[in-house]
mmCIF entry with sequence, helices, sheets and N, C-alpha, C, O atoms, coordinates in Angstrom:
data_MODEL
# 
_entry.id   MODEL 
# 
_entity.id                         1 
_entity.type                       polymer 
_entity.pdbx_number_of_molecules   1 
# 
_entity_poly.entity_id                      1 
_entity_poly.type                           'polypeptide(L)' 
_entity_poly.nstd_linkage                   no 
_entity_poly.nstd_monomer                   no 
_entity_poly.pdbx_seq_one_letter_code       MGTGLKGTAFPLERDTVLHLCIDMQRLFADQTAWQVPWLPRVLPAVVEIS 
_entity_poly.pdbx_seq_one_letter_code_can   MGTGLKGTAFPLERDTVLHLCIDMQRLFADQTAWQVPWLPRVLPAVVEIS 
_entity_poly.pdbx_strand_id                 A 
# 
loop_
_entity_poly_seq.entity_id 
_entity_poly_seq.num 
_entity_poly_seq.mon_id 
_entity_poly_seq.hetero 
1 1  MET n 
1 2  GLY n 
1 3  THR n 
1 4  GLY n 
1 5  LEU n 
1 6  LYS n 
1 7  GLY n 
1 8  THR n 
1 9  ALA n 
1 10 PHE n 
1 11 PRO n 
1 12 LEU n 
1 13 GLU n 
1 14 ARG n 
1 15 ASP n 
1 16 THR n 
1 17 VAL n 
1 18 LEU n 
1 19 HIS n 
1 20 LEU n 
1 21 CYS n 
1 22 ILE n 
1 23 ASP n 
1 24 MET n 
1 25 GLN n 
1 26 ARG n 
1 27 LEU n 
1 28 PHE n 
1 29 ALA n 
1 30 ASP n 
1 31 GLN n 
1 32 THR n 
1 33 ALA n 
1 34 TRP n 
1 35 GLN n 
1 36 VAL n 
1 37 PRO n 
1 38 TRP n 
1 39 LEU n 
1 40 PRO n 
1 41 ARG n 
1 42 VAL n 
1 43 LEU n 
1 44 PRO n 
1 45 ALA n 
1 46 VAL n 
1 47 VAL n 
1 48 GLU n 
1 49 ILE n 
1 50 SER n 
# 
_struct_asym.id          A 
_struct_asym.entity_id   1 
# 
loop_
_struct_conf.conf_type_id 
_struct_conf.id 
_struct_conf.pdbx_PDB_helix_id 
_struct_conf.beg_label_comp_id 
_struct_conf.beg_label_asym_id 
_struct_conf.beg_label_seq_id 
_struct_conf.pdbx_beg_PDB_ins_code 
_struct_conf.end_label_comp_id 
_struct_conf.end_label_asym_id 
_struct_conf.end_label_seq_id 
_struct_conf.pdbx_end_PDB_ins_code 
_struct_conf.beg_auth_comp_id 
_struct_conf.beg_auth_asym_id 
_struct_conf.beg_auth_seq_id 
_struct_conf.end_auth_comp_id 
_struct_conf.end_auth_asym_id 
_struct_conf.end_auth_seq_id 
_struct_conf.pdbx_PDB_helix_class 
_struct_conf.details 
_struct_conf.pdbx_PDB_helix_length 
HELX_P HELX_P1 AA1 ARG A 26 ? PHE A 28 ? ARG A 26 PHE A 28 5 ? 3  
HELX_P HELX_P2 AA2 LEU A 39 ? ILE A 49 ? LEU A 39 ILE A 49 1 ? 11 
# 
_struct_conf_type.id          HELX_P 
_struct_conf_type.criteria    ? 
_struct_conf_type.reference   ? 
# 
loop_
_atom_site.group_PDB 
_atom_site.id 
_atom_site.type_symbol 
_atom_site.label_atom_id 
_atom_site.label_alt_id 
_atom_site.label_comp_id 
_atom_site.label_asym_id 
_atom_site.label_entity_id 
_atom_site.label_seq_id 
_atom_site.pdbx_PDB_ins_code 
_atom_site.Cartn_x 
_atom_site.Cartn_y 
_atom_site.Cartn_z 
_atom_site.occupancy 
_atom_site.B_iso_or_equiv 
_atom_site.pdbx_formal_charge 
_atom_site.auth_seq_id 
_atom_site.auth_comp_id 
_atom_site.auth_asym_id 
_atom_site.auth_atom_id 
_atom_site.pdbx_PDB_model_num 
ATOM 1   N N  . MET A 1 1  ? -107.090 -147.781 1.151  1.00 0.00 ? 1  MET A N  1 
ATOM 2   C CA . MET A 1 1  ? -106.299 -147.521 2.360  1.00 0.00 ? 1  MET A CA 1 
ATOM 3   C C  . MET A 1 1  ? -106.328 -146.020 2.654  1.00 0.00 ? 1  MET A C  1 
ATOM 4   O O  . MET A 1 1  ? -106.285 -145.205 1.732  1.00 0.00 ? 1  MET A O  1 
ATOM 5   N N  . GLY A 1 2  ? -106.400 -145.665 3.903  1.00 0.00 ? 2  GLY A N  1 
ATOM 6   C CA . GLY A 1 2  ? -106.496 -144.262 4.303  1.00 0.00 ? 2  GLY A CA 1 
ATOM 7   C C  . GLY A 1 2  ? -105.208 -143.494 4.125  1.00 0.00 ? 2  GLY A C  1 
ATOM 8   O O  . GLY A 1 2  ? -104.115 -144.061 4.138  1.00 0.00 ? 2  GLY A O  1 
ATOM 9   N N  . THR A 1 3  ? -105.356 -142.210 3.960  1.00 0.00 ? 3  THR A N  1 
ATOM 10  C CA . THR A 1 3  ? -104.192 -141.335 3.873  1.00 0.00 ? 3  THR A CA 1 
ATOM 11  C C  . THR A 1 3  ? -103.626 -141.087 5.256  1.00 0.00 ? 3  THR A C  1 
ATOM 12  O O  . THR A 1 3  ? -102.453 -140.742 5.404  1.00 0.00 ? 3  THR A O  1 
ATOM 13  N N  . GLY A 1 4  ? -104.471 -141.264 6.277  1.00 0.00 ? 4  GLY A N  1 
ATOM 14  C CA . GLY A 1 4  ? -104.036 -141.065 7.658  1.00 0.00 ? 4  GLY A CA 1 
ATOM 15  C C  . GLY A 1 4  ? -103.815 -139.604 7.978  1.00 0.00 ? 4  GLY A C  1 
ATOM 16  O O  . GLY A 1 4  ? -103.735 -138.757 7.087  1.00 0.00 ? 4  GLY A O  1 
ATOM 17  N N  . LEU A 1 5  ? -103.721 -139.332 9.230  1.00 0.00 ? 5  LEU A N  1 
ATOM 18  C CA . LEU A 1 5  ? -103.410 -137.994 9.705  1.00 0.00 ? 5  LEU A CA 1 
ATOM 19  C C  . LEU A 1 5  ? -102.737 -138.185 11.040 1.00 0.00 ? 5  LEU A C  1 
ATOM 20  O O  . LEU A 1 5  ? -103.370 -138.592 12.014 1.00 0.00 ? 5  LEU A O  1 
ATOM 21  N N  . LYS A 1 6  ? -101.467 -137.893 11.084 1.00 0.00 ? 6  LYS A N  1 
ATOM 22  C CA . LYS A 1 6  ? -100.672 -138.136 12.281 1.00 0.00 ? 6  LYS A CA 1 
ATOM 23  C C  . LYS A 1 6  ? -101.303 -137.498 13.520 1.00 0.00 ? 6  LYS A C  1 
ATOM 24  O O  . LYS A 1 6  ? -101.659 -136.319 13.515 1.00 0.00 ? 6  LYS A O  1 
ATOM 25  N N  . GLY A 1 7  ? -101.433 -138.294 14.574 1.00 0.00 ? 7  GLY A N  1 
ATOM 26  C CA . GLY A 1 7  ? -101.940 -137.778 15.831 1.00 0.00 ? 7  GLY A CA 1 
ATOM 27  C C  . GLY A 1 7  ? -103.450 -137.778 15.958 1.00 0.00 ? 7  GLY A C  1 
ATOM 28  O O  . GLY A 1 7  ? -103.975 -137.294 16.961 1.00 0.00 ? 7  GLY A O  1 
ATOM 29  N N  . THR A 1 8  ? -104.174 -138.308 14.968 1.00 0.00 ? 8  THR A N  1 
ATOM 30  C CA . THR A 1 8  ? -105.629 -138.358 15.072 1.00 0.00 ? 8  THR A CA 1 
ATOM 31  C C  . THR A 1 8  ? -106.083 -139.754 15.465 1.00 0.00 ? 8  THR A C  1 
ATOM 32  O O  . THR A 1 8  ? -105.377 -140.735 15.230 1.00 0.00 ? 8  THR A O  1 
ATOM 33  N N  . ALA A 1 9  ? -107.240 -139.838 16.050 1.00 0.00 ? 9  ALA A N  1 
ATOM 34  C CA . ALA A 1 9  ? -107.785 -141.128 16.477 1.00 0.00 ? 9  ALA A CA 1 
ATOM 35  C C  . ALA A 1 9  ? -108.284 -141.940 15.292 1.00 0.00 ? 9  ALA A C  1 
ATOM 36  O O  . ALA A 1 9  ? -108.262 -143.171 15.327 1.00 0.00 ? 9  ALA A O  1 
ATOM 37  N N  . PHE A 1 10 ? -108.736 -141.255 14.240 1.00 0.00 ? 10 PHE A N  1 
ATOM 38  C CA . PHE A 1 10 ? -109.294 -141.947 13.087 1.00 0.00 ? 10 PHE A CA 1 
ATOM 39  C C  . PHE A 1 10 ? -108.580 -141.485 11.824 1.00 0.00 ? 10 PHE A C  1 
ATOM 40  O O  . PHE A 1 10 ? -108.480 -140.282 11.582 1.00 0.00 ? 10 PHE A O  1 
ATOM 41  N N  . PRO A 1 11 ? -108.081 -142.418 11.014 1.00 0.00 ? 11 PRO A N  1 
ATOM 42  C CA . PRO A 1 11 ? -107.429 -142.002 9.758  1.00 0.00 ? 11 PRO A CA 1 
ATOM 43  C C  . PRO A 1 11 ? -108.452 -141.427 8.783  1.00 0.00 ? 11 PRO A C  1 
ATOM 44  O O  . PRO A 1 11 ? -109.601 -141.867 8.754  1.00 0.00 ? 11 PRO A O  1 
ATOM 45  N N  . LEU A 1 12 ? -108.042 -140.457 7.994  1.00 0.00 ? 12 LEU A N  1 
ATOM 46  C CA . LEU A 1 12 ? -108.913 -139.870 6.981  1.00 0.00 ? 12 LEU A CA 1 
ATOM 47  C C  . LEU A 1 12 ? -108.760 -140.645 5.681  1.00 0.00 ? 12 LEU A C  1 
ATOM 48  O O  . LEU A 1 12 ? -107.643 -140.902 5.231  1.00 0.00 ? 12 LEU A O  1 
ATOM 49  N N  . GLU A 1 13 ? -109.869 -141.010 5.088  1.00 0.00 ? 13 GLU A N  1 
ATOM 50  C CA . GLU A 1 13 ? -109.870 -141.692 3.807  1.00 0.00 ? 13 GLU A CA 1 
ATOM 51  C C  . GLU A 1 13 ? -109.942 -140.653 2.696  1.00 0.00 ? 13 GLU A C  1 
ATOM 52  O O  . GLU A 1 13 ? -110.280 -139.497 2.952  1.00 0.00 ? 13 GLU A O  1 
ATOM 53  N N  . ARG A 1 14 ? -109.631 -141.046 1.476  1.00 0.00 ? 14 ARG A N  1 
ATOM 54  C CA . ARG A 1 14 ? -109.693 -140.117 0.346  1.00 0.00 ? 14 ARG A CA 1 
ATOM 55  C C  . ARG A 1 14 ? -111.115 -139.597 0.123  1.00 0.00 ? 14 ARG A C  1 
ATOM 56  O O  . ARG A 1 14 ? -111.291 -138.486 -0.376 1.00 0.00 ? 14 ARG A O  1 
ATOM 57  N N  . ASP A 1 15 ? -112.119 -140.378 0.482  1.00 0.00 ? 15 ASP A N  1 
ATOM 58  C CA . ASP A 1 15 ? -113.503 -139.956 0.279  1.00 0.00 ? 15 ASP A CA 1 
ATOM 59  C C  . ASP A 1 15 ? -114.128 -139.364 1.542  1.00 0.00 ? 15 ASP A C  1 
ATOM 60  O O  . ASP A 1 15 ? -115.349 -139.244 1.636  1.00 0.00 ? 15 ASP A O  1 
ATOM 61  N N  . THR A 1 16 ? -113.288 -138.994 2.511  1.00 0.00 ? 16 THR A N  1 
ATOM 62  C CA . THR A 1 16 ? -113.785 -138.390 3.746  1.00 0.00 ? 16 THR A CA 1 
ATOM 63  C C  . THR A 1 16 ? -114.421 -137.035 3.448  1.00 0.00 ? 16 THR A C  1 
ATOM 64  O O  . THR A 1 16 ? -113.873 -136.232 2.692  1.00 0.00 ? 16 THR A O  1 
ATOM 65  N N  . VAL A 1 17 ? -115.567 -136.796 4.044  1.00 0.00 ? 17 VAL A N  1 
ATOM 66  C CA . VAL A 1 17 ? -116.239 -135.507 3.933  1.00 0.00 ? 17 VAL A CA 1 
ATOM 67  C C  . VAL A 1 17 ? -116.133 -134.835 5.298  1.00 0.00 ? 17 VAL A C  1 
ATOM 68  O O  . VAL A 1 17 ? -116.514 -135.414 6.315  1.00 0.00 ? 17 VAL A O  1 
ATOM 69  N N  . LEU A 1 18 ? -115.618 -133.626 5.313  1.00 0.00 ? 18 LEU A N  1 
ATOM 70  C CA . LEU A 1 18 ? -115.472 -132.896 6.564  1.00 0.00 ? 18 LEU A CA 1 
ATOM 71  C C  . LEU A 1 18 ? -116.653 -131.964 6.766  1.00 0.00 ? 18 LEU A C  1 
ATOM 72  O O  . LEU A 1 18 ? -117.152 -131.363 5.815  1.00 0.00 ? 18 LEU A O  1 
ATOM 73  N N  . HIS A 1 19 ? -117.090 -131.848 7.997  1.00 0.00 ? 19 HIS A N  1 
ATOM 74  C CA . HIS A 1 19 ? -118.157 -130.924 8.372  1.00 0.00 ? 19 HIS A CA 1 
ATOM 75  C C  . HIS A 1 19 ? -117.527 -129.860 9.262  1.00 0.00 ? 19 HIS A C  1 
ATOM 76  O O  . HIS A 1 19 ? -116.917 -130.177 10.284 1.00 0.00 ? 19 HIS A O  1 
ATOM 77  N N  . LEU A 1 20 ? -117.675 -128.617 8.876  1.00 0.00 ? 20 LEU A N  1 
ATOM 78  C CA . LEU A 1 20 ? -117.104 -127.507 9.625  1.00 0.00 ? 20 LEU A CA 1 
ATOM 79  C C  . LEU A 1 20 ? -118.234 -126.726 10.277 1.00 0.00 ? 20 LEU A C  1 
ATOM 80  O O  . LEU A 1 20 ? -119.145 -126.257 9.595  1.00 0.00 ? 20 LEU A O  1 
ATOM 81  N N  . CYS A 1 21 ? -118.176 -126.589 11.578 1.00 0.00 ? 21 CYS A N  1 
ATOM 82  C CA . CYS A 1 21 ? -119.183 -125.833 12.321 1.00 0.00 ? 21 CYS A CA 1 
ATOM 83  C C  . CYS A 1 21 ? -118.483 -124.679 13.032 1.00 0.00 ? 21 CYS A C  1 
ATOM 84  O O  . CYS A 1 21 ? -117.624 -124.899 13.886 1.00 0.00 ? 21 CYS A O  1 
ATOM 85  N N  . ILE A 1 22 ? -118.847 -123.466 12.682 1.00 0.00 ? 22 ILE A N  1 
ATOM 86  C CA . ILE A 1 22 ? -118.240 -122.286 13.281 1.00 0.00 ? 22 ILE A CA 1 
ATOM 87  C C  . ILE A 1 22 ? -119.299 -121.575 14.106 1.00 0.00 ? 22 ILE A C  1 
ATOM 88  O O  . ILE A 1 22 ? -120.335 -121.163 13.583 1.00 0.00 ? 22 ILE A O  1 
ATOM 89  N N  . ASP A 1 23 ? -119.038 -121.437 15.384 1.00 0.00 ? 23 ASP A N  1 
ATOM 90  C CA . ASP A 1 23 ? -119.986 -120.846 16.315 1.00 0.00 ? 23 ASP A CA 1 
ATOM 91  C C  . ASP A 1 23 ? -119.611 -119.390 16.555 1.00 0.00 ? 23 ASP A C  1 
ATOM 92  O O  . ASP A 1 23 ? -118.849 -119.085 17.473 1.00 0.00 ? 23 ASP A O  1 
ATOM 93  N N  . MET A 1 24 ? -120.139 -118.501 15.740 1.00 0.00 ? 24 MET A N  1 
ATOM 94  C CA . MET A 1 24 ? -119.804 -117.086 15.817 1.00 0.00 ? 24 MET A CA 1 
ATOM 95  C C  . MET A 1 24 ? -120.802 -116.375 16.734 1.00 0.00 ? 24 MET A C  1 
ATOM 96  O O  . MET A 1 24 ? -121.815 -115.848 16.275 1.00 0.00 ? 24 MET A O  1 
ATOM 97  N N  . GLN A 1 25 ? -120.508 -116.367 18.006 1.00 0.00 ? 25 GLN A N  1 
ATOM 98  C CA . GLN A 1 25 ? -121.372 -115.697 18.966 1.00 0.00 ? 25 GLN A CA 1 
ATOM 99  C C  . GLN A 1 25 ? -120.816 -114.312 19.285 1.00 0.00 ? 25 GLN A C  1 
ATOM 100 O O  . GLN A 1 25 ? -119.603 -114.102 19.319 1.00 0.00 ? 25 GLN A O  1 
ATOM 101 N N  . ARG A 1 26 ? -121.718 -113.389 19.515 1.00 0.00 ? 26 ARG A N  1 
ATOM 102 C CA . ARG A 1 26 ? -121.341 -111.999 19.778 1.00 0.00 ? 26 ARG A CA 1 
ATOM 103 C C  . ARG A 1 26 ? -120.420 -111.862 20.994 1.00 0.00 ? 26 ARG A C  1 
ATOM 104 O O  . ARG A 1 26 ? -119.591 -110.952 21.037 1.00 0.00 ? 26 ARG A O  1 
ATOM 105 N N  . LEU A 1 27 ? -120.554 -112.751 21.976 1.00 0.00 ? 27 LEU A N  1 
ATOM 106 C CA . LEU A 1 27 ? -119.744 -112.620 23.189 1.00 0.00 ? 27 LEU A CA 1 
ATOM 107 C C  . LEU A 1 27 ? -118.251 -112.786 22.914 1.00 0.00 ? 27 LEU A C  1 
ATOM 108 O O  . LEU A 1 27 ? -117.422 -112.385 23.730 1.00 0.00 ? 27 LEU A O  1 
ATOM 109 N N  . PHE A 1 28 ? -117.907 -113.373 21.776 1.00 0.00 ? 28 PHE A N  1 
ATOM 110 C CA . PHE A 1 28 ? -116.491 -113.487 21.411 1.00 0.00 ? 28 PHE A CA 1 
ATOM 111 C C  . PHE A 1 28 ? -115.948 -112.184 20.833 1.00 0.00 ? 28 PHE A C  1 
ATOM 112 O O  . PHE A 1 28 ? -114.734 -111.982 20.801 1.00 0.00 ? 28 PHE A O  1 
ATOM 113 N N  . ALA A 1 29 ? -116.832 -111.301 20.378 1.00 0.00 ? 29 ALA A N  1 
ATOM 114 C CA . ALA A 1 29 ? -116.425 -110.014 19.806 1.00 0.00 ? 29 ALA A CA 1 
ATOM 115 C C  . ALA A 1 29 ? -116.518 -108.880 20.823 1.00 0.00 ? 29 ALA A C  1 
ATOM 116 O O  . ALA A 1 29 ? -115.667 -107.990 20.855 1.00 0.00 ? 29 ALA A O  1 
ATOM 117 N N  . ASP A 1 30 ? -117.559 -108.921 21.651 1.00 0.00 ? 30 ASP A N  1 
ATOM 118 C CA . ASP A 1 30 ? -117.766 -107.856 22.633 1.00 0.00 ? 30 ASP A CA 1 
ATOM 119 C C  . ASP A 1 30 ? -116.756 -107.948 23.780 1.00 0.00 ? 30 ASP A C  1 
ATOM 120 O O  . ASP A 1 30 ? -116.086 -108.967 23.950 1.00 0.00 ? 30 ASP A O  1 
ATOM 121 N N  . GLN A 1 31 ? -116.660 -106.895 24.544 1.00 0.00 ? 31 GLN A N  1 
ATOM 122 C CA . GLN A 1 31 ? -115.741 -106.892 25.684 1.00 0.00 ? 31 GLN A CA 1 
ATOM 123 C C  . GLN A 1 31 ? -116.336 -107.701 26.827 1.00 0.00 ? 31 GLN A C  1 
ATOM 124 O O  . GLN A 1 31 ? -116.972 -107.165 27.734 1.00 0.00 ? 31 GLN A O  1 
ATOM 125 N N  . THR A 1 32 ? -116.108 -109.013 26.755 1.00 0.00 ? 32 THR A N  1 
ATOM 126 C CA . THR A 1 32 ? -116.556 -109.947 27.780 1.00 0.00 ? 32 THR A CA 1 
ATOM 127 C C  . THR A 1 32 ? -115.353 -110.782 28.201 1.00 0.00 ? 32 THR A C  1 
ATOM 128 O O  . THR A 1 32 ? -114.268 -110.642 27.638 1.00 0.00 ? 32 THR A O  1 
ATOM 129 N N  . ALA A 1 33 ? -115.541 -111.627 29.165 1.00 0.00 ? 33 ALA A N  1 
ATOM 130 C CA . ALA A 1 33 ? -114.465 -112.530 29.570 1.00 0.00 ? 33 ALA A CA 1 
ATOM 131 C C  . ALA A 1 33 ? -114.100 -113.510 28.454 1.00 0.00 ? 33 ALA A C  1 
ATOM 132 O O  . ALA A 1 33 ? -113.020 -114.100 28.466 1.00 0.00 ? 33 ALA A O  1 
ATOM 133 N N  . TRP A 1 34 ? -115.005 -113.676 27.494 1.00 0.00 ? 34 TRP A N  1 
ATOM 134 C CA . TRP A 1 34 ? -114.791 -114.624 26.393 1.00 0.00 ? 34 TRP A CA 1 
ATOM 135 C C  . TRP A 1 34 ? -114.228 -113.965 25.136 1.00 0.00 ? 34 TRP A C  1 
ATOM 136 O O  . TRP A 1 34 ? -114.007 -114.656 24.142 1.00 0.00 ? 34 TRP A O  1 
ATOM 137 N N  . GLN A 1 35 ? -113.992 -112.671 25.147 1.00 0.00 ? 35 GLN A N  1 
ATOM 138 C CA . GLN A 1 35 ? -113.525 -111.946 23.957 1.00 0.00 ? 35 GLN A CA 1 
ATOM 139 C C  . GLN A 1 35 ? -112.216 -112.524 23.437 1.00 0.00 ? 35 GLN A C  1 
ATOM 140 O O  . GLN A 1 35 ? -111.310 -112.847 24.205 1.00 0.00 ? 35 GLN A O  1 
ATOM 141 N N  . VAL A 1 36 ? -112.138 -112.646 22.131 1.00 0.00 ? 36 VAL A N  1 
ATOM 142 C CA . VAL A 1 36 ? -110.897 -113.102 21.496 1.00 0.00 ? 36 VAL A CA 1 
ATOM 143 C C  . VAL A 1 36 ? -110.399 -112.003 20.559 1.00 0.00 ? 36 VAL A C  1 
ATOM 144 O O  . VAL A 1 36 ? -111.159 -111.518 19.721 1.00 0.00 ? 36 VAL A O  1 
ATOM 145 N N  . PRO A 1 37 ? -109.145 -111.607 20.688 1.00 0.00 ? 37 PRO A N  1 
ATOM 146 C CA . PRO A 1 37 ? -108.634 -110.472 19.923 1.00 0.00 ? 37 PRO A CA 1 
ATOM 147 C C  . PRO A 1 37 ? -108.526 -110.732 18.419 1.00 0.00 ? 37 PRO A C  1 
ATOM 148 O O  . PRO A 1 37 ? -108.481 -109.782 17.638 1.00 0.00 ? 37 PRO A O  1 
ATOM 149 N N  . TRP A 1 38 ? -108.484 -111.987 18.005 1.00 0.00 ? 38 TRP A N  1 
ATOM 150 C CA . TRP A 1 38 ? -108.309 -112.301 16.589 1.00 0.00 ? 38 TRP A CA 1 
ATOM 151 C C  . TRP A 1 38 ? -109.617 -112.367 15.811 1.00 0.00 ? 38 TRP A C  1 
ATOM 152 O O  . TRP A 1 38 ? -109.586 -112.529 14.591 1.00 0.00 ? 38 TRP A O  1 
ATOM 153 N N  . LEU A 1 39 ? -110.765 -112.248 16.473 1.00 0.00 ? 39 LEU A N  1 
ATOM 154 C CA . LEU A 1 39 ? -112.045 -112.383 15.782 1.00 0.00 ? 39 LEU A CA 1 
ATOM 155 C C  . LEU A 1 39 ? -112.218 -111.403 14.616 1.00 0.00 ? 39 LEU A C  1 
ATOM 156 O O  . LEU A 1 39 ? -112.647 -111.835 13.546 1.00 0.00 ? 39 LEU A O  1 
ATOM 157 N N  . PRO A 1 40 ? -111.909 -110.114 14.761 1.00 0.00 ? 40 PRO A N  1 
ATOM 158 C CA . PRO A 1 40 ? -112.070 -109.205 13.615 1.00 0.00 ? 40 PRO A CA 1 
ATOM 159 C C  . PRO A 1 40 ? -111.226 -109.611 12.398 1.00 0.00 ? 40 PRO A C  1 
ATOM 160 O O  . PRO A 1 40 ? -111.600 -109.339 11.257 1.00 0.00 ? 40 PRO A O  1 
ATOM 161 N N  . ARG A 1 41 ? -110.111 -110.250 12.647 1.00 0.00 ? 41 ARG A N  1 
ATOM 162 C CA . ARG A 1 41 ? -109.240 -110.664 11.540 1.00 0.00 ? 41 ARG A CA 1 
ATOM 163 C C  . ARG A 1 41 ? -109.814 -111.852 10.779 1.00 0.00 ? 41 ARG A C  1 
ATOM 164 O O  . ARG A 1 41 ? -109.661 -111.929 9.559  1.00 0.00 ? 41 ARG A O  1 
ATOM 165 N N  . VAL A 1 42 ? -110.473 -112.786 11.475 1.00 0.00 ? 42 VAL A N  1 
ATOM 166 C CA . VAL A 1 42 ? -110.989 -113.987 10.802 1.00 0.00 ? 42 VAL A CA 1 
ATOM 167 C C  . VAL A 1 42 ? -112.426 -113.837 10.314 1.00 0.00 ? 42 VAL A C  1 
ATOM 168 O O  . VAL A 1 42 ? -112.887 -114.633 9.496  1.00 0.00 ? 42 VAL A O  1 
ATOM 169 N N  . LEU A 1 43 ? -113.139 -112.825 10.805 1.00 0.00 ? 43 LEU A N  1 
ATOM 170 C CA . LEU A 1 43 ? -114.540 -112.644 10.444 1.00 0.00 ? 43 LEU A CA 1 
ATOM 171 C C  . LEU A 1 43 ? -114.789 -112.594 8.928  1.00 0.00 ? 43 LEU A C  1 
ATOM 172 O O  . LEU A 1 43 ? -115.723 -113.245 8.459  1.00 0.00 ? 43 LEU A O  1 
ATOM 173 N N  . PRO A 1 44 ? -114.006 -111.861 8.153  1.00 0.00 ? 44 PRO A N  1 
ATOM 174 C CA . PRO A 1 44 ? -114.273 -111.839 6.697  1.00 0.00 ? 44 PRO A CA 1 
ATOM 175 C C  . PRO A 1 44 ? -114.188 -113.242 6.062  1.00 0.00 ? 44 PRO A C  1 
ATOM 176 O O  . PRO A 1 44 ? -114.961 -113.551 5.156  1.00 0.00 ? 44 PRO A O  1 
ATOM 177 N N  . ALA A 1 45 ? -113.285 -114.063 6.515  1.00 0.00 ? 45 ALA A N  1 
ATOM 178 C CA . ALA A 1 45 ? -113.172 -115.416 5.961  1.00 0.00 ? 45 ALA A CA 1 
ATOM 179 C C  . ALA A 1 45 ? -114.387 -116.260 6.345  1.00 0.00 ? 45 ALA A C  1 
ATOM 180 O O  . ALA A 1 45 ? -114.879 -117.048 5.537  1.00 0.00 ? 45 ALA A O  1 
ATOM 181 N N  . VAL A 1 46 ? -114.869 -116.094 7.578  1.00 0.00 ? 46 VAL A N  1 
ATOM 182 C CA . VAL A 1 46 ? -116.058 -116.832 8.020  1.00 0.00 ? 46 VAL A CA 1 
ATOM 183 C C  . VAL A 1 46 ? -117.273 -116.403 7.215  1.00 0.00 ? 46 VAL A C  1 
ATOM 184 O O  . VAL A 1 46 ? -118.066 -117.246 6.797  1.00 0.00 ? 46 VAL A O  1 
ATOM 185 N N  . VAL A 1 47 ? -117.426 -115.121 6.994  1.00 0.00 ? 47 VAL A N  1 
ATOM 186 C CA . VAL A 1 47 ? -118.543 -114.613 6.206  1.00 0.00 ? 47 VAL A CA 1 
ATOM 187 C C  . VAL A 1 47 ? -118.468 -115.158 4.777  1.00 0.00 ? 47 VAL A C  1 
ATOM 188 O O  . VAL A 1 47 ? -119.492 -115.507 4.190  1.00 0.00 ? 47 VAL A O  1 
ATOM 189 N N  . GLU A 1 48 ? -117.279 -115.229 4.230  1.00 0.00 ? 48 GLU A N  1 
ATOM 190 C CA . GLU A 1 48 ? -117.111 -115.720 2.856  1.00 0.00 ? 48 GLU A CA 1 
ATOM 191 C C  . GLU A 1 48 ? -117.523 -117.175 2.691  1.00 0.00 ? 48 GLU A C  1 
ATOM 192 O O  . GLU A 1 48 ? -118.092 -117.535 1.660  1.00 0.00 ? 48 GLU A O  1 
ATOM 193 N N  . ILE A 1 49 ? -117.252 -118.014 3.675  1.00 0.00 ? 49 ILE A N  1 
ATOM 194 C CA . ILE A 1 49 ? -117.585 -119.434 3.537  1.00 0.00 ? 49 ILE A CA 1 
ATOM 195 C C  . ILE A 1 49 ? -118.998 -119.763 4.013  1.00 0.00 ? 49 ILE A C  1 
ATOM 196 O O  . ILE A 1 49 ? -119.464 -120.887 3.826  1.00 0.00 ? 49 ILE A O  1 
ATOM 197 N N  . SER A 1 50 ? -119.677 -118.810 4.619  1.00 0.00 ? 50 SER A N  1 
ATOM 198 C CA . SER A 1 50 ? -121.021 -119.122 5.131  1.00 0.00 ? 50 SER A CA 1 
ATOM 199 C C  . SER A 1 50 ? -122.081 -118.909 4.087  1.00 0.00 ? 50 SER A C  1 
ATOM 200 O O  . SER A 1 50 ? -123.263 -119.125 4.354  1.00 0.00 ? 50 SER A O  1 
# 
């Protein structure tokens, strides 16, 4: 039986494997309309898991 996850369409099972895809494009760091101010803070964690 699944452990479930409130508010999700599909319950997660104990043997569920998650796939994480992080799209680190330069336009999120540079001064563009897409810039996000938190990128410098999360970048070290992204580098560590890649």
